[in-house]
C-alpha atoms as a printed R data frame, in Angstrom:
    type eleno elety resid chain resno        x       y      z
1   ATOM     1    CA   MET     A     1  -74.901  11.323 25.018
2   ATOM     2    CA   PRO     A     2  -75.315  10.361 28.684
3   ATOM     3    CA   GLN     A     3  -78.410   8.409 29.633
4   ATOM     4    CA   SER     A     4  -81.200  10.254 31.420
5   ATOM     5    CA   THR     A     5  -82.180   9.346 34.989
6   ATOM     6    CA   LEU     A     6  -85.262   7.656 33.585
7   ATOM     7    CA   GLN     A     7  -83.292   5.480 31.153
8   ATOM     8    CA   GLN     A     8  -80.717   4.487 33.760
9   ATOM     9    CA   LEU     A     9  -83.278   3.470 36.366
10  ATOM    10    CA   ALA     A    10  -85.832   1.918 34.029
11  ATOM    11    CA   ALA     A    11  -83.516  -0.315 31.966
12  ATOM    12    CA   PRO     A    12  -82.838  -3.055 34.570
13  ATOM    13    CA   GLU     A    13  -86.452  -2.991 35.723
14  ATOM    14    CA   MET     A    14  -87.781  -3.434 32.188
15  ATOM    15    CA   THR     A    15  -85.361  -6.297 31.499
16  ATOM    16    CA   ALA     A    16  -86.760  -8.139 34.519
17  ATOM    17    CA   ILE     A    17  -90.361  -7.322 33.587
18  ATOM    18    CA   ASP     A    18  -89.881  -8.490 29.992
19  ATOM    19    CA   ALA     A    19  -88.560 -11.812 31.308
20  ATOM    20    CA   VAL     A    20  -91.746 -12.249 33.369
21  ATOM    21    CA   ILE     A    21  -93.887 -11.316 30.362
22  ATOM    22    CA   ARG     A    22  -92.212 -13.895 28.145
23  ATOM    23    CA   SER     A    23  -92.435 -16.694 30.695
24  ATOM    24    CA   GLN     A    24  -96.068 -16.009 31.552
25  ATOM    25    CA   LEU     A    25  -97.278 -15.824 27.954
26  ATOM    26    CA   HIS     A    26  -95.995 -19.328 27.187
27  ATOM    27    CA   SER     A    27  -98.686 -21.832 26.270
28  ATOM    28    CA   GLU     A    28  -98.755 -25.407 25.015
29  ATOM    29    CA   VAL     A    29 -101.373 -24.260 22.516
30  ATOM    30    CA   VAL     A    30  -99.345 -23.357 19.435
31  ATOM    31    CA   LEU     A    31 -101.554 -20.527 18.164
32  ATOM    32    CA   VAL     A    32 -101.559 -18.845 21.574
33  ATOM    33    CA   SER     A    33  -97.758 -18.903 21.639
34  ATOM    34    CA   GLN     A    34  -97.535 -17.648 18.044
35  ATOM    35    CA   VAL     A    35  -99.814 -14.672 18.620
36  ATOM    36    CA   SER     A    36  -98.213 -13.933 21.990
37  ATOM    37    CA   GLU     A    37  -94.716 -13.921 20.513
38  ATOM    38    CA   TYR     A    38  -95.934 -11.671 17.705
39  ATOM    39    CA   ILE     A    39  -97.251  -9.205 20.280
40  ATOM    40    CA   ILE     A    40  -94.077  -9.291 22.402
41  ATOM    41    CA   SER     A    41  -91.752  -8.850 19.450
42  ATOM    42    CA   ALA     A    42  -93.698  -5.750 18.375
43  ATOM    43    CA   GLY     A    43  -92.127  -3.972 21.330
44  ATOM    44    CA   GLY     A    44  -93.979  -0.861 22.422
45  ATOM    45    CA   LYS     A    45  -93.317   1.700 25.116
46  ATOM    46    CA   ARG     A    46  -94.228  -0.560 28.060
47  ATOM    47    CA   LEU     A    47  -95.093   2.730 29.757
48  ATOM    48    CA   ARG     A    48  -97.554   1.323 32.275
49  ATOM    49    CA   PRO     A    49  -95.259  -1.380 33.690
50  ATOM    50    CA   MET     A    50  -92.376   1.114 33.738
51  ATOM    51    CA   LEU     A    51  -94.561   3.521 35.671
52  ATOM    52    CA   HIS     A    52  -95.419   0.857 38.234
53  ATOM    53    CA   ALA     A    53  -91.813  -0.262 38.702
54  ATOM    54    CA   LEU     A    54  -90.409   3.252 39.106
55  ATOM    55    CA   ALA     A    55  -93.177   4.240 41.530
56  ATOM    56    CA   ALA     A    56  -92.559   1.161 43.691
57  ATOM    57    CA   ARG     A    57  -88.837   1.889 43.843
58  ATOM    58    CA   ALA     A    58  -89.541   5.581 44.568
59  ATOM    59    CA   LEU     A    59  -91.291   4.435 47.745
60  ATOM    60    CA   GLY     A    60  -88.380   2.244 48.778
61  ATOM    61    CA   TYR     A    61  -89.823  -1.127 47.788
62  ATOM    62    CA   GLN     A    62  -87.017  -3.714 47.696
63  ATOM    63    CA   GLY     A    63  -88.791  -6.925 46.667
64  ATOM    64    CA   GLN     A    64  -89.498  -8.451 43.247
65  ATOM    65    CA   GLY     A    65  -93.288  -8.608 43.363
66  ATOM    66    CA   HIS     A    66  -93.516  -5.381 41.393
67  ATOM    67    CA   HIS     A    67  -92.166  -7.197 38.339
68  ATOM    68    CA   THR     A    68  -95.129  -9.578 38.439
69  ATOM    69    CA   LEU     A    69  -97.599  -6.751 38.990
70  ATOM    70    CA   ALA     A    70  -96.030  -4.707 36.194
71  ATOM    71    CA   ALA     A    71  -96.504  -7.655 33.837
72  ATOM    72    CA   VAL     A    72 -100.126  -8.000 34.971
73  ATOM    73    CA   VAL     A    73 -100.766  -4.352 34.135
74  ATOM    74    CA   GLU     A    74  -99.143  -4.792 30.723
75  ATOM    75    CA   PHE     A    75 -101.229  -7.923 30.039
76  ATOM    76    CA   ILE     A    76 -104.468  -6.080 30.790
77  ATOM    77    CA   HIS     A    77 -103.363  -3.310 28.428
78  ATOM    78    CA   THR     A    78 -102.339  -5.820 25.736
79  ATOM    79    CA   ALA     A    79 -105.656  -7.655 25.942
80  ATOM    80    CA   THR     A    80 -107.561  -4.412 25.465
81  ATOM    81    CA   LEU     A    81 -105.427  -3.608 22.398
82  ATOM    82    CA   LEU     A    82 -106.103  -7.020 20.865
83  ATOM    83    CA   HIS     A    83 -109.835  -6.542 21.297
84  ATOM    84    CA   ASP     A    84 -109.746  -2.859 20.286
85  ATOM    85    CA   ASP     A    85 -108.043  -3.625 17.000
86  ATOM    86    CA   VAL     A    86 -110.768  -6.116 16.131
87  ATOM    87    CA   VAL     A    87 -113.560  -3.694 17.059
88  ATOM    88    CA   ASP     A    88 -111.886  -0.857 15.124
89  ATOM    89    CA   ALA     A    89 -110.861  -3.094 12.193
90  ATOM    90    CA   SER     A    90 -107.348  -1.675 12.597
91  ATOM    91    CA   GLU     A    91 -104.648  -2.849 10.229
92  ATOM    92    CA   LEU     A    92 -101.512  -1.221 11.635
93  ATOM    93    CA   ARG     A    93 -100.050  -0.894 15.138
94  ATOM    94    CA   ARG     A    94  -96.473  -0.051 16.105
95  ATOM    95    CA   GLY     A    95  -95.521   0.050 12.454
96  ATOM    96    CA   ARG     A    96  -96.669  -3.413 11.421
97  ATOM    97    CA   LYS     A    97  -99.808  -5.483 10.909
98  ATOM    98    CA   THR     A    98 -102.115  -5.805 13.890
99  ATOM    99    CA   ALA     A    99 -102.639  -9.294 15.329
100 ATOM   100    CA   ASN     A   100 -106.139  -9.439 13.829
101 ATOM   101    CA   GLU     A   101 -104.747  -8.531 10.414
102 ATOM   102    CA   GLN     A   102 -101.987 -11.140 10.729
103 ATOM   103    CA   PHE     A   103 -103.914 -14.014 12.343
104 ATOM   104    CA   GLY     A   104 -107.591 -13.125 11.890
105 ATOM   105    CA   ASN     A   105 -110.223 -11.654 14.178
106 ATOM   106    CA   ALA     A   106 -111.103 -14.912 15.923
107 ATOM   107    CA   ALA     A   107 -107.513 -15.624 16.954
108 ATOM   108    CA   ALA     A   108 -106.992 -12.036 18.157
109 ATOM   109    CA   VAL     A   109 -110.122 -12.076 20.321
110 ATOM   110    CA   LEU     A   110 -109.442 -15.493 21.808
111 ATOM   111    CA   VAL     A   111 -105.779 -14.805 22.551
112 ATOM   112    CA   GLY     A   112 -106.904 -11.512 24.091
113 ATOM   113    CA   ASP     A   113 -109.095 -13.599 26.403
114 ATOM   114    CA   PHE     A   114 -106.079 -15.791 27.225
115 ATOM   115    CA   VAL     A   115 -103.964 -12.743 28.089
116 ATOM   116    CA   TYR     A   116 -106.732 -11.336 30.307
117 ATOM   117    CA   SER     A   117 -107.172 -14.615 32.168
118 ATOM   118    CA   ARG     A   118 -103.411 -15.083 32.582
119 ATOM   119    CA   ALA     A   119 -103.262 -11.622 34.151
120 ATOM   120    CA   PHE     A   120 -105.846 -12.667 36.729
121 ATOM   121    CA   GLN     A   121 -103.995 -15.914 37.445
122 ATOM   122    CA   MET     A   122 -100.877 -13.892 38.168
123 ATOM   123    CA   MET     A   123 -102.598 -11.359 40.408
124 ATOM   124    CA   VAL     A   124 -104.142 -14.170 42.449
125 ATOM   125    CA   SER     A   125 -100.647 -15.588 43.003
126 ATOM   126    CA   LEU     A   126  -99.742 -12.406 44.921
127 ATOM   127    CA   ASP     A   127 -102.390 -13.325 47.520
128 ATOM   128    CA   SER     A   128 -103.611  -9.773 48.167
129 ATOM   129    CA   MET     A   129 -107.331  -9.030 48.127
130 ATOM   130    CA   ARG     A   130 -106.602  -5.307 47.900
131 ATOM   131    CA   ILE     A   131 -104.471  -5.766 44.777
132 ATOM   132    CA   MET     A   132 -107.128  -7.959 43.186
133 ATOM   133    CA   GLN     A   133 -109.818  -5.382 43.995
134 ATOM   134    CA   VAL     A   134 -107.877  -2.523 42.380
135 ATOM   135    CA   LEU     A   135 -107.171  -4.504 39.217
136 ATOM   136    CA   ALA     A   136 -110.667  -5.992 38.949
137 ATOM   137    CA   ASP     A   137 -112.228  -2.545 39.364
138 ATOM   138    CA   ALA     A   138 -109.831  -1.004 36.824
139 ATOM   139    CA   THR     A   139 -110.534  -3.726 34.264
140 ATOM   140    CA   ASN     A   140 -114.277  -3.225 34.640
141 ATOM   141    CA   VAL     A   141 -114.012   0.567 34.265
142 ATOM   142    CA   ILE     A   142 -111.810   0.152 31.172
143 ATOM   143    CA   ALA     A   143 -114.526  -2.015 29.615
144 ATOM   144    CA   GLU     A   144 -117.092   0.701 30.385
145 ATOM   145    CA   GLY     A   145 -114.798   3.231 28.745
146 ATOM   146    CA   GLU     A   146 -114.640   1.130 25.598
147 ATOM   147    CA   VAL     A   147 -118.433   1.081 25.427
148 ATOM   148    CA   LEU     A   148 -118.636   4.838 26.068
149 ATOM   149    CA   GLN     A   149 -116.215   5.429 23.203
150 ATOM   150    CA   LEU     A   150 -118.326   3.219 20.952
151 ATOM   151    CA   MET     A   151 -121.410   5.236 21.888
152 ATOM   152    CA   ASN     A   152 -119.588   8.484 21.047
153 ATOM   153    CA   CYS     A   153 -118.493   7.357 17.589
154 ATOM   154    CA   HIS     A   154 -119.881   9.398 14.678
155 ATOM   155    CA   ASP     A   155 -121.544  11.808 17.126
156 ATOM   156    CA   PRO     A   156 -120.493  15.400 16.349
157 ATOM   157    CA   ASP     A   157 -122.206  16.622 19.526
158 ATOM   158    CA   VAL     A   158 -119.624  14.953 21.792
159 ATOM   159    CA   ASP     A   159 -118.145  17.713 23.958
160 ATOM   160    CA   GLU     A   160 -114.883  17.958 25.880
161 ATOM   161    CA   ALA     A   161 -116.431  16.603 29.089
162 ATOM   162    CA   ARG     A   162 -117.666  13.441 27.368
163 ATOM   163    CA   TYR     A   163 -114.327  13.045 25.611
164 ATOM   164    CA   LEU     A   164 -112.388  13.333 28.879
165 ATOM   165    CA   GLN     A   165 -114.720  10.853 30.569
166 ATOM   166    CA   VAL     A   166 -113.809   8.247 27.959
167 ATOM   167    CA   ILE     A   167 -110.097   8.928 28.473
168 ATOM   168    CA   ARG     A   168 -110.348   8.668 32.245
169 ATOM   169    CA   TYR     A   169 -112.162   5.365 31.979
170 ATOM   170    CA   LYS     A   170 -110.432   3.788 28.991
171 ATOM   171    CA   THR     A   171 -106.813   4.977 29.362
172 ATOM   172    CA   ALA     A   172 -106.103   6.873 32.562
173 ATOM   173    CA   ARG     A   173 -107.660   4.280 34.859
174 ATOM   174    CA   LEU     A   174 -104.952   1.696 34.132
175 ATOM   175    CA   PHE     A   175 -102.206   4.297 34.660
176 ATOM   176    CA   GLU     A   176 -103.884   5.155 37.967
177 ATOM   177    CA   ALA     A   177 -104.056   1.483 38.931
178 ATOM   178    CA   ALA     A   178 -100.371   0.982 38.079
179 ATOM   179    CA   THR     A   179  -99.249   3.733 40.432
180 ATOM   180    CA   ARG     A   180 -101.764   2.910 43.176
181 ATOM   181    CA   LEU     A   181 -100.597  -0.707 43.141
182 ATOM   182    CA   ALA     A   182  -97.004   0.454 43.627
183 ATOM   183    CA   ALA     A   183  -98.037   2.295 46.781
184 ATOM   184    CA   ILE     A   184 -100.006  -0.703 48.060
185 ATOM   185    CA   LEU     A   185  -97.063  -3.026 47.414
186 ATOM   186    CA   ALA     A   186  -94.707  -0.655 49.234
187 ATOM   187    CA   GLY     A   187  -97.068  -0.267 52.196
188 ATOM   188    CA   ALA     A   188  -97.278   3.499 51.711
189 ATOM   189    CA   PRO     A   189  -99.644   5.694 53.793
190 ATOM   190    CA   ALA     A   190 -103.087   6.425 52.350
191 ATOM   191    CA   ALA     A   191 -102.168  10.037 51.500
192 ATOM   192    CA   VAL     A   192  -99.165   8.903 49.471
193 ATOM   193    CA   GLU     A   193 -101.210   6.198 47.756
194 ATOM   194    CA   ASP     A   194 -103.846   8.755 46.751
195 ATOM   195    CA   ALA     A   195 -101.196  11.197 45.474
196 ATOM   196    CA   LEU     A   196  -99.551   8.491 43.351
197 ATOM   197    CA   ALA     A   197 -102.932   7.403 42.008
198 ATOM   198    CA   ARG     A   198 -103.692  11.008 40.983
199 ATOM   199    CA   TYR     A   199 -100.251  11.232 39.361
200 ATOM   200    CA   GLY     A   200 -101.067   8.161 37.281
201 ATOM   201    CA   ALA     A   201 -104.514   9.437 36.309
202 ATOM   202    CA   HIS     A   202 -103.190  12.829 35.182
203 ATOM   203    CA   LEU     A   203 -100.299  11.209 33.317
204 ATOM   204    CA   GLY     A   204 -102.611   8.780 31.535
205 ATOM   205    CA   THR     A   205 -104.895  11.609 30.476
206 ATOM   206    CA   ALA     A   206 -101.971  13.645 29.148
207 ATOM   207    CA   PHE     A   207 -100.633  10.613 27.281
208 ATOM   208    CA   GLN     A   208 -103.945   9.926 25.532
209 ATOM   209    CA   VAL     A   209 -104.550  13.551 24.563
210 ATOM   210    CA   VAL     A   210 -101.119  13.609 22.911
211 ATOM   211    CA   ASP     A   211 -101.962  10.342 21.137
212 ATOM   212    CA   ASP     A   212 -105.064  12.018 19.731
213 ATOM   213    CA   VAL     A   213 -103.021  15.039 18.623
214 ATOM   214    CA   LEU     A   214 -100.523  12.788 16.847
215 ATOM   215    CA   ASP     A   215 -103.330  11.176 14.871
216 ATOM   216    CA   TYR     A   216 -103.594  14.463 12.971
217 ATOM   217    CA   SER     A   217 -100.016  15.734 13.159
218 ATOM   218    CA   GLY     A   218  -97.708  12.713 13.334
219 ATOM   219    CA   HIS     A   219  -96.093  10.537 10.685
220 ATOM   220    CA   ALA     A   220  -96.940   6.870 10.190
221 ATOM   221    CA   ALA     A   221  -93.258   5.890 10.339
222 ATOM   222    CA   GLU     A   222  -93.031   7.384 13.841
223 ATOM   223    CA   THR     A   223  -96.483   6.779 15.295
224 ATOM   224    CA   GLY     A   224  -96.745   3.233 13.921
225 ATOM   225    CA   LYS     A   225 -100.289   3.803 12.665
226 ATOM   226    CA   ASN     A   226 -101.941   5.521  9.733
227 ATOM   227    CA   LEU     A   227 -102.690   9.241  9.872
228 ATOM   228    CA   GLY     A   228 -106.417   9.753 10.336
229 ATOM   229    CA   ASP     A   229 -107.136   6.334 11.868
230 ATOM   230    CA   ASP     A   230 -109.299   7.955 14.550
231 ATOM   231    CA   LEU     A   231 -111.350   9.801 11.946
232 ATOM   232    CA   ALA     A   232 -111.752   6.606  9.925
233 ATOM   233    CA   GLU     A   233 -113.188   4.934 13.035
234 ATOM   234    CA   GLY     A   234 -115.512   7.846 13.752
235 ATOM   235    CA   LYS     A   235 -113.751   8.773 17.009
236 ATOM   236    CA   VAL     A   236 -114.474  12.305 18.136
237 ATOM   237    CA   THR     A   237 -111.284  13.481 19.822
238 ATOM   238    CA   LEU     A   238 -110.191  16.814 21.274
239 ATOM   239    CA   PRO     A   239 -108.728  18.340 18.072
240 ATOM   240    CA   LEU     A   240 -112.068  17.797 16.320
241 ATOM   241    CA   ILE     A   241 -114.083  19.014 19.302
242 ATOM   242    CA   GLU     A   242 -112.036  22.210 19.500
243 ATOM   243    CA   VAL     A   243 -112.493  22.951 15.781
244 ATOM   244    CA   MET     A   244 -116.262  22.658 16.191
245 ATOM   245    CA   ARG     A   245 -116.165  24.855 19.305
246 ATOM   246    CA   ALA     A   246 -113.741  27.594 18.280
247 ATOM   247    CA   GLY     A   247 -113.182  27.297 14.529
248 ATOM   248    CA   THR     A   248 -114.907  29.241 11.797
249 ATOM   249    CA   PRO     A   249 -118.369  28.079 10.712
250 ATOM   250    CA   ALA     A   250 -116.805  26.588  7.572
251 ATOM   251    CA   GLN     A   251 -114.127  24.721  9.563
252 ATOM   252    CA   ALA     A   252 -116.727  23.408 12.017
253 ATOM   253    CA   ALA     A   253 -118.970  22.275  9.171
254 ATOM   254    CA   THR     A   254 -116.087  20.424  7.506
255 ATOM   255    CA   VAL     A   255 -115.348  18.485 10.679
256 ATOM   256    CA   ARG     A   256 -118.996  17.803 11.431
257 ATOM   257    CA   THR     A   257 -119.566  16.415  7.936
258 ATOM   258    CA   ALA     A   258 -116.506  14.172  8.227
259 ATOM   259    CA   ILE     A   259 -117.634  12.774 11.596
260 ATOM   260    CA   LEU     A   260 -121.032  11.941 10.161
261 ATOM   261    CA   GLY     A   261 -119.542  10.568  6.933
262 ATOM   262    CA   GLU     A   262 -120.518   7.040  5.987
263 ATOM   263    CA   HIS     A   263 -116.928   6.325  4.906
264 ATOM   264    CA   GLY     A   264 -115.476   7.365  8.246
265 ATOM   265    CA   GLY     A   265 -114.510  10.820  7.042
266 ATOM   266    CA   LEU     A   266 -111.351   9.655  5.279
267 ATOM   267    CA   PRO     A   267 -112.287  11.271  1.941
268 ATOM   268    CA   ASP     A   268 -112.373  14.554  3.886
269 ATOM   269    CA   LEU     A   269 -109.113  13.954  5.782
270 ATOM   270    CA   ALA     A   270 -107.088  16.660  4.029
271 ATOM   271    CA   ALA     A   271 -109.819  19.251  4.632
272 ATOM   272    CA   VAL     A   272 -110.172  18.155  8.264
273 ATOM   273    CA   VAL     A   273 -106.420  18.422  8.886
274 ATOM   274    CA   ALA     A   274 -106.434  21.889  7.297
275 ATOM   275    CA   ALA     A   275 -109.320  22.922  9.582
276 ATOM   276    CA   ILE     A   276 -107.517  21.553 12.655
277 ATOM   277    CA   GLU     A   277 -104.306  23.361 11.776
278 ATOM   278    CA   GLY     A   278 -106.043  26.587 10.820
279 ATOM   279    CA   SER     A   279 -108.169  26.793 13.958
280 ATOM   280    CA   GLY     A   280 -105.396  26.318 16.511
281 ATOM   281    CA   ALA     A   281 -107.006  23.093 17.737
282 ATOM   282    CA   LEU     A   282 -103.692  21.246 18.017
283 ATOM   283    CA   ASP     A   283 -102.229  23.949 20.244
284 ATOM   284    CA   TYR     A   284 -105.354  23.859 22.389
285 ATOM   285    CA   ALA     A   285 -105.122  20.076 22.796
286 ATOM   286    CA   ARG     A   286 -101.396  20.232 23.556
287 ATOM   287    CA   GLY     A   287 -102.164  22.839 26.197
288 ATOM   288    CA   CYS     A   288 -104.650  20.466 27.779
289 ATOM   289    CA   ALA     A   289 -102.014  17.715 27.825
290 ATOM   290    CA   ARG     A   290  -99.471  20.116 29.333
291 ATOM   291    CA   ARG     A   291 -101.837  21.023 32.181
292 ATOM   292    CA   GLU     A   292 -102.424  17.347 32.930
293 ATOM   293    CA   ALA     A   293  -98.677  16.643 32.940
294 ATOM   294    CA   ASP     A   294  -98.062  19.601 35.250
295 ATOM   295    CA   SER     A   295 -100.757  18.302 37.607
296 ATOM   296    CA   ALA     A   296  -99.120  14.875 37.538
297 ATOM   297    CA   ARG     A   297  -95.735  16.305 38.473
298 ATOM   298    CA   ALA     A   298  -97.260  18.330 41.312
299 ATOM   299    CA   CYS     A   299  -98.578  15.091 42.862
300 ATOM   300    CA   LEU     A   300  -95.002  13.804 43.184
301 ATOM   301    CA   ALA     A   301  -94.395  16.231 46.071
302 ATOM   302    CA   ALA     A   302  -95.921  13.533 48.308
303 ATOM   303    CA   LEU     A   303  -93.033  11.155 47.492
304 ATOM   304    CA   PRO     A   304  -89.613  11.207 49.157
305 ATOM   305    CA   PRO     A   305  -87.045  13.095 47.041
306 ATOM   306    CA   GLY     A   306  -84.609  11.003 45.025
307 ATOM   307    CA   HIS     A   307  -83.665   9.694 41.609
308 ATOM   308    CA   TYR     A   308  -86.810   7.597 41.211
309 ATOM   309    CA   ARG     A   309  -89.062  10.575 41.897
310 ATOM   310    CA   ASP     A   310  -87.012  12.533 39.361
311 ATOM   311    CA   ALA     A   311  -87.525   9.728 36.848
312 ATOM   312    CA   LEU     A   312  -91.299   9.885 37.362
313 ATOM   313    CA   ALA     A   313  -91.195  13.636 36.722
314 ATOM   314    CA   GLU     A   314  -89.169  12.979 33.565
315 ATOM   315    CA   LEU     A   315  -91.763  10.433 32.490
316 ATOM   316    CA   ALA     A   316  -94.481  13.102 32.675
317 ATOM   317    CA   GLU     A   317  -92.463  15.275 30.284
318 ATOM   318    CA   LEU     A   318  -91.783  12.349 27.989
319 ATOM   319    CA   ALA     A   319  -95.504  11.602 27.769
320 ATOM   320    CA   ILE     A   320  -96.250  14.960 26.146
321 ATOM   321    CA   ASN     A   321  -93.008  15.740 24.297
322 ATOM   322    CA   ARG     A   322  -93.026  12.801 21.919
323 ATOM   323    CA   SER     A   323  -93.611  12.081 18.269
324 ATOM   324    CA   SER     A   324  -94.869   8.505 18.605
């Protein structure tokens, strides 16, 4: 089967970015290197750095600085995952033990701090106050999003607006930063920079909504995490919100009870999944993701036509048509 435009263009970029990631995560402190290598070897989609690299090339950027910036974006994402898994007491990510499960909470938190600080060392090396401002602001907003999500846990009155606010802070903001940084690096006009930033924000929102759908419809072997993890953590995501809004009184009551459950709702998982499937909530959430992906693709009209723009459009489809 021939490779897609996205695969052809992304492969050499990701090879270069992975080399930067490996070199920059090296430390003389043995535990830091052990945890870092464990994280790297877990793989992952590397979607955010890929997004940055493709967007920079779409605007005609010819240098190598985007590889460093792509690694910075991935480090910020990785640090948030390390901390998230401790907060959520997660045991599985990408199909194997989380770093906190493998090395303990203390090691995961402290290495997360190392990854964060290494990211800021690298962004300083690019000697651009604008780049530092975008990344510093994004990192701060992501932290606010984490706190907002914590505040929403086990609250059955969370509505779609509050849910989307968390996504835009916690997930979409780093996608937005990745694409905005590509425009800054390429010296693009303000209108193009804003269009690319909106593309990233819409794409990040679509990606997270699909993640939340897969928590109730995916398979652990494909998603790399346990079905119902969000419910176990008390996270009120769009499938649950839609059941409580549009489902039958019995379906809504089932979900509400599970959200309030002292055991994280897991004993009620089968009933919750049945309510989600029976109410059409998954289709509703997928429709939301589709609209966000369509909005993302529409923003690409501001970019010059070419293979890289096509790859970014393909990436928007990939974000919603996936099983992991």
